[in-house]
C-alpha positions in Angstrom: -13.2 62.4 -133.3 -16.9 62.9 -133.8 -18.4 66.5 -133.7 -21.9 67.7 -134.4 -22.9 71.3 -134.6 -25.3 72.4 -131.9 -27.6 75.3 -132.8 -28.9 75.8 -129.3 -25.4 76.5 -127.8 -23.5 77.4 -130.9 -20.8 75.0 -129.9 -19.5 71.7 -131.0 -21.0 68.5 -129.6 -18.4 65.8 -128.8 -19.0 62.1 -128.3 -17.5 60.2 -125.3 -15.1 57.4 -125.9 -16.5 53.9 -126.3 -13.6 52.4 -124.1 -15.0 54.2 -121.1 -18.7 54.1 -122.0 -19.0 50.4 -121.2 -21.1 49.4 -118.2 -20.3 46.7 -115.6 -20.8 43.3 -117.2 -22.4 42.0 -114.0 -24.9 44.7 -113.0 -24.7 47.4 -115.7 -23.4 49.9 -113.2 -20.9 52.7 -113.8 -17.3 51.7 -114.0 -14.3 53.7 -112.8 -10.6 53.4 -112.4 -9.8 52.3 -108.8 -6.5 53.6 -107.4 -6.4 50.9 -104.6 -6.5 48.0 -107.0 -5.1 49.6 -110.1 -8.1 48.1 -112.1 -11.5 49.1 -113.4 -14.1 48.7 -110.7 -17.9 48.8 -110.6 -19.3 51.3 -108.1 -22.3 49.0 -107.3 -20.9 45.4 -107.2 -17.6 43.7 -106.7 -16.6 43.4 -110.4 -13.1 44.4 -111.3 -11.4 44.4 -114.7 -7.8 44.7 -115.9 -6.8 47.5 -118.3 -5.1 45.7 -121.1 -1.8 47.0 -122.3 -0.2 45.3 -125.3 3.3 43.9 -125.1 4.4 46.3 -127.9 2.8 49.4 -126.3 5.5 51.6 -124.8 5.8 55.2 -123.5 8.3 56.4 -126.1 10.5 59.5 -126.1 9.7 61.8 -129.1 12.3 63.7 -131.0 11.7 67.4 -130.5 12.9 68.3 -134.0 10.0 66.3 -135.5 7.2 67.8 -133.4 4.5 69.2 -135.7 2.2 71.0 -133.1 4.1 73.3 -130.7 1.7 76.1 -129.9 -0.4 77.0 -126.9 -4.1 76.8 -126.3 -6.4 79.1 -124.4 -8.9 78.1 -121.7 -12.3 79.6 -122.4 -11.8 80.1 -126.1 -14.1 77.3 -127.1 -16.8 75.1 -125.5 -18.1 71.6 -126.2 -21.3 69.8 -125.1 -21.4 66.2 -124.0 -24.5 63.9 -124.1 -24.3 61.5 -121.2 -24.5 57.9 -122.4 -26.0 56.9 -119.0 -28.8 59.4 -118.3 -29.0 61.4 -121.6 -28.3 64.8 -119.9 -26.3 67.4 -121.7 -23.3 69.0 -120.1 -21.2 72.0 -121.3 -17.4 71.8 -120.8 -14.4 73.8 -121.9 -12.9 72.4 -125.1 -9.6 71.6 -123.3 -11.3 69.4 -120.7 -10.9 65.7 -121.5 -12.8 64.0 -118.7 -15.2 64.7 -115.8 -18.2 63.2 -114.0 -21.7 63.8 -115.2 -23.3 66.3 -112.8 -26.6 64.6 -113.1 -25.9 60.9 -112.6 -22.2 60.9 -111.6 -21.1 58.6 -114.4 -17.7 59.0 -116.0 -17.4 61.0 -119.2 -14.1 60.7 -121.1 -13.8 62.5 -124.5 -11.1 62.7 -127.2 -7.6 63.6 -125.8 -6.4 65.0 -129.2 -7.5 67.4 -131.9 -6.1 68.0 -135.4 -3.9 70.8 -134.0 -2.7 69.2 -130.7 -0.4 66.3 -129.5 -1.9 63.2 -127.9 -0.7 62.2 -124.4 1.9 59.4 -124.6 1.8 58.3 -121.0 -0.1 58.5 -117.7 0.9 57.7 -114.1 -2.3 56.3 -112.7 -3.6 57.2 -109.3 -2.2 54.9 -106.6 -3.6 56.8 -103.6 -7.3 56.5 -102.9 -9.5 59.4 -101.8 -9.7 58.0 -98.3 -6.0 57.6 -98.1 -5.5 61.2 -99.4 -7.7 62.6 -96.6 -5.8 60.5 -94.0 -2.5 61.8 -95.4 -3.8 65.4 -95.2 -4.6 65.0 -91.5 -1.2 63.5 -90.8 0.4 66.5 -92.6 -1.6 69.2 -90.8 -1.0 67.5 -87.4 2.7 67.3 -88.1 3.1 71.1 -88.4 4.3 72.6 -85.1 3.1 76.1 -85.6 -0.5 75.2 -86.7 -3.1 76.2 -84.1 -4.1 73.3 -81.9 -7.8 73.9 -82.6 -7.2 73.5 -86.4 -5.4 70.2 -85.8 -8.4 68.9 -83.9 -11.1 70.1 -86.4 -9.4 70.3 -89.8 -11.7 68.9 -92.5 -10.9 68.5 -96.2 -13.6 70.1 -98.4 -14.4 69.2 -102.1 -11.6 66.7 -102.7 -11.1 66.3 -106.4 -8.9 63.8 -108.3 -7.3 65.5 -111.3 -4.9 64.5 -114.0 -2.6 67.5 -114.8 -0.9 67.6 -118.2 2.9 67.8 -118.1 5.8 67.7 -120.5 9.0 65.9 -119.7 12.3 66.6 -121.6 15.5 64.7 -121.9 18.7 66.2 -123.3 22.5 66.0 -123.3 24.0 69.3 -122.1 27.5 70.5 -122.8 28.5 73.6 -120.9 31.7 75.6 -121.4 32.3 77.7 -118.3 34.6 80.3 -116.7 34.5 81.3 -113.1 36.6 82.3 -110.1 37.4 79.7 -107.4 38.2 80.6 -103.9 40.4 78.7 -101.3 40.3 79.8 -97.7 43.5 80.2 -95.7 44.5 81.7 -92.3 47.2 84.1 -91.1 48.4 85.0 -87.6 48.4 82.9 -84.5 46.2 82.6 -81.4 43.7 85.4 -80.9 45.1 87.2 -83.9 44.2 84.5 -86.4 42.5 85.9 -89.6 40.7 84.0 -92.3 40.9 85.0 -96.0 39.8 83.7 -99.4 42.4 83.5 -102.2 40.6 83.8 -105.6 41.9 82.4 -108.9 40.5 82.0 -112.5 39.2 78.7 -113.7 37.6 77.3 -116.9 36.4 74.0 -118.3 33.8 71.9 -119.9 31.0 69.9 -118.3 28.7 67.3 -119.9 25.6 65.9 -118.3 22.5 63.9 -119.3 19.2 65.4 -118.0 16.4 62.9 -117.7 12.7 63.8 -117.4 12.9 67.5 -116.8 9.3 68.2 -115.7 7.3 71.2 -116.9 3.7 72.0 -116.0 1.6 72.2 -119.2 -1.5 73.8 -117.6 -2.2 77.5 -117.4 -4.8 76.8 -114.7 -2.4 75.5 -112.1 0.5 77.4 -110.4 3.8 75.5 -111.1 5.3 76.6 -107.7 2.3 75.0 -105.9 2.5 71.8 -108.0 6.2 71.5 -107.2 5.5 71.2 -103.5 4.3 67.6 -104.1 7.0 66.5 -106.5 8.7 64.3 -107.5 6.8 61.6 -109.4 8.3 58.2 -110.1 8.4 57.9 -113.9 9.3 54.2 -113.7 5.6 53.7 -113.1 4.4 55.6 -116.2 2.1 53.6 -118.5 1.0 54.0 -122.1 -2.0 56.4 -122.2 -5.3 54.6 -122.0 -8.6 56.5 -121.5 -9.6 53.9 -118.9 -7.0 55.2 -116.5 -8.7 58.6 -116.3 -12.2 57.2 -116.0 -13.8 58.7 -112.9 -11.4 61.6 -112.7 -11.1 65.1 -114.1 -8.4 65.7 -116.7 -7.5 68.3 -119.3 -5.5 68.9 -122.4 -2.3 70.9 -122.3 -2.7 74.7 -122.6 1.1 75.5 -122.5 2.5 74.2 -125.8 5.7 72.4 -126.5 7.7 75.4 -127.6 7.0 77.6 -124.5 7.5 74.5 -122.3 10.8 73.7 -123.8 12.0 77.3 -123.0 11.0 76.7 -119.4 12.9 73.4 -119.4 16.0 75.1 -120.6 15.7 77.5 -117.7 15.5 74.5 -115.3 18.5 72.9 -116.9 20.6 76.1 -116.6 19.7 76.4 -113.0 20.7 72.8 -112.3 23.9 73.3 -114.3 24.8 76.3 -112.1 24.5 74.1 -109.0 26.3 71.1 -110.6 29.2 73.1 -112.1 29.7 75.0 -108.8 30.1 71.7 -107.0 32.4 70.4 -109.7 34.7 73.5 -109.5 34.9 73.1 -105.8 35.8 69.4 -106.2 38.3 69.9 -109.0 40.2 72.8 -107.4 39.7 72.0 -103.7 37.9 75.3 -103.4 35.4 76.5 -100.8 33.9 79.3 -102.8 32.9 80.0 -106.4 31.9 83.3 -107.9 31.4 85.0 -111.3 30.3 81.7 -112.9 29.4 82.0 -116.6 28.7 79.3 -119.1 27.4 78.6 -122.6 25.2 75.5 -123.0 24.7 73.3 -126.1 21.8 70.9 -125.9 21.6 67.8 -128.1 19.5 64.6 -128.4 16.5 66.5 -127.1 13.3 64.4 -126.7 10.0 64.9 -125.0 7.0 63.1 -123.6 3.4 64.4 -123.0 2.1 62.8 -119.8 -0.8 63.1 -117.4 0.1 63.0 -113.6 -2.3 62.4 -110.7 -3.1 64.9 -108.0 -5.8 65.2 -105.3 -6.8 68.8 -104.8 -8.8 70.2 -101.9 -9.0 72.9 -99.3 -9.9 73.4 -95.6 -11.2 76.4 -93.7 -9.9 78.2 -90.6 -11.3 81.4 -89.2 -13.4 82.0 -92.4 -10.3 81.7 -94.7 -9.7 78.9 -97.2 -6.3 77.1 -97.4 -5.6 74.9 -100.5 -3.6 71.7 -100.3 -2.5 69.0 -102.8 -1.8 65.3 -102.4 0.4 63.6 -104.9 -1.9 60.9 -106.3 1.1 58.5 -106.8 3.4 59.0 -103.8 1.0 60.5 -101.2 3.2 63.6 -100.6 1.2 66.5 -99.3 1.8 70.2 -99.9 0.0 73.4 -99.2 -0.4 76.4 -97.0 -1.2 76.4 -93.3 -2.0 79.2 -90.7 0.4 79.7 -87.8 -0.4 80.3 -84.2 0.7 83.7 -83.1 1.3 82.4 -79.5 3.6 79.6 -80.7 5.5 82.0 -83.0 6.0 84.5 -80.2 7.4 81.9 -77.8 9.9 80.5 -80.4 10.9 83.9 -81.7 11.6 85.1 -78.2 13.8 82.1 -77.6 15.7 82.7 -80.8 16.3 86.4 -80.1 17.7 85.5 -76.7 20.2 83.0 -78.3 20.9 85.3 -81.2 21.9 88.1 -78.8 25.2 86.3 -78.0 26.2 85.7 -81.6 28.6 88.2 -83.3 30.1 88.5 -86.8 33.8 89.1 -87.5 35.0 91.0 -90.5 38.6 90.7 -91.7 40.0 93.2 -94.1 43.6 91.9 -94.9 44.8 91.1 -98.4 48.1 89.4 -99.0 47.6 88.0 -102.5 50.9 87.7 -104.2 49.8 87.0 -107.8 47.9 89.0 -110.3 45.7 85.9 -110.9 44.8 85.7 -107.2 42.4 87.8 -105.2 41.8 87.8 -101.5 38.7 88.8 -99.6 37.6 88.5 -96.0 35.3 85.8 -94.8 32.0 86.7 -93.2 30.4 84.2 -90.8 26.8 83.4 -91.5 24.0 81.2 -90.2 23.8 77.7 -91.6 21.5 77.1 -94.6 18.2 75.5 -93.9 16.6 72.7 -95.9 13.2 72.9 -94.2 9.9 73.2 -96.0 8.2 76.0 -94.0 9.1 79.5 -93.0 7.6 82.6 -91.5 8.8 86.1 -92.4 8.8 88.3 -89.3 7.9 92.0 -89.3 11.6 93.0 -89.1 12.4 91.0 -92.1 14.0 88.1 -90.3 13.1 84.6 -91.5 12.0 81.9 -89.1 12.4 78.3 -90.4 10.5 75.3 -89.0 
């Protein structure tokens, strides 16, 4: 990396990368990565160029035990200046920003992706969804939402669409969990209208092993993980070795959440998934309908990681003087975000639900005829079925309306 000290700004001056400084060989125009073709493309003529990847270049898993740089970085702590190779203008960026467009001539500016105290990206999933396609997918998404006001569906307009590569860590690990829990089997007593349903509880224990592949952890402090998750998953079969040409024409940044803190987040994700998997396993092994008091200790081994850049389109739209942000997965086209709801539509649906709900009751049974000290019996409470839908509205009385 080349730095020069700049007395005017008291910041480091960083040079752009020669791989992305090259102009079009036909017309000397600016060259960018084109999601539609998957190639480098000239913005002025019809020239296209392949991004060469050597046969020996692979996206390799890295052993976590051998990682040298595991700390975090802070946005705003340092700045850097870039001299545009096309127009000569100087731009000031945060030190963690890797690429952007020159605000004066719109040419691509890609800088070093690594410092002496950071880890270089090992892979990138290139954009496969163009900006025009992203906007079309947004309109399809907003028009597919029943509760969105009709006026918004007609007039929704994406503002300030930006293509951004977000840094992520992925982790692989073999997990061995030793668990204890109580499994419950339902049974009934009585006949006819006097039938009563119970749960017989009994103690269980065991060991469960599982390989976890590509546990994904957001490595940027600037972007909310819960929002980014709305457009997951990504297909990691399409990941390519990192080349600066892939991010030419897009915004990208270095990671700010380091390897150590990210791995702690990954362990939390693994434990959450283990809870779900072991619960299903206990039900299968013991022909049980319920599981409670699950506890387990987890041993992780063969832990590896990758540092990758993933593509996202980010934008917002306005409705009644309020901004609503949305994302489009730059690889799959999946859209996620927030949307306003029509009060009239909600009132009609809620009214219908309340009419139906008025005829539903809940039965509570208090019998216990467990005959063994290892068995426990509790009544069954009827409940509404679980919903797997993506949107919900919380009503003033606390009820949740799914749609």
